[in-house]
N, C-alpha and C positions, 0 to 999 in steps of 0.2 A: 569375604575374601580370606579372613583369618582361618576359617575352617578348611578352605582349600589348601592354604599353606600348611596347615597341620597334616593334611593328607599327603602332601608332597614330602614333608619331613618324615612321616611314617614310612612311606615308600623308600625314601633314601636310607632310612635306618635298616630296612630289610635288605636292600642291595648291599650296603656296607657290611651288614651282618653276614650275608652269604659269602661275600668276598673275604671277610675275616676268617671264616671257617675254612674256605678253600686255601687261603694263604698259609694258615697255621697247620692244616692237616696235610696238604699236598703241594708244597711250594715248588717242587720240581715240575709237576704237571702245569702249574700256573705259569712258570717260566717258559716251558715249552709252548704253551698256547700263545704267549707273547712273542715267541720267536727268539727268546734269549737262550744262550748256552748256560746250562745250570752248573753251579759249583757249590760246594758245601758252604762257602762264605755267602753267596747270593741266596741260597736257601735259608740260611740263618737270618739274613736281613729281611727276607720275605716273611718269615715267621714273626719277626719283631713287628713288621708293618701290620701283619694280621692281628696281632694282639693290640696294637694301637687302634686299629679299626673297630675292635670290640668296644673300646671306650667311646669312640665317635658314634657308633651305632646306638649305644646306650644313651648318650647325651641327646642325640637327635630324637630318639623315641621319648625321652623324658620331657624335652621341650614341646614336642608335638602333643603329648597327652596331659601334661601337668603345667606347662608354662603359661605365663601371663601373655596377653596380647603383645606387650612390648618385647618380651622374651622371644616369642615366635617371630616377630618382625626382625629383630636383631639376628637371630639364628638363620633366618632365610637370606638375609643380606650376606652374611658370612658364607653360607653355602652356595649362593649364586656365584660368588667370586671363586670359591674353592672348587666347585664342580667344573667351572670353565677351565681353571688351571689344571685340574686333573685330566680333562679331555685333551688340552693342549700338550701336556707332558706325555700323555700316552702316544700322541702322534710324533713326538720327538724321540721316541724310544730308539736306542742305538742298535736296531735290528730291522730286518725286512718286515714289512707289514704282513700281518696274518689276518684272517677273518675275525679272530678274537680281538686283536689290537683295534681294528676299525670299529667293531661292535662296542668295545669298552669305551672308546673315545666318544662314540655317538651317545652312549648312555650318559656320560659326563656332561656333554653339551646339552643333551635333552633335559637333564635336571637343572642345569644352569638356566636354560630358556624358560622352564616352568617357574622357577623361583623369580626370575626377572620379570616375566609377564605378570605374575600375580602381584608382585610388589608394585609395579607400575600401575596396575588397575586399582590397587588399594589407595593410591594417592589421589585418585579422582573423586 
């Protein structure tokens, strides 16, 4: 089960890494895809979020590839909660839903479900 959790962590690192690049490089496009009216202040905030996601992606990849079993389990627990929260917050966005908003929420909930399922199976 730990190897499957490592795989989910690596996949999460890739998704967050791609999001980080999109947020840092094209925040206005990301805002538009989310249905948000873009402003220089919001674009700056999205770039900051993108740079923060670089750190998250790096840490997920590090735990997935170099972490102990205890480290992988702890990180998966944190990510199960965080991915669910990101899915929920995406649905609470103060704008009309777009295809991207719904897809982004589904990705968050999907990762949360993958972590939770594997964590529950690991306890058996």
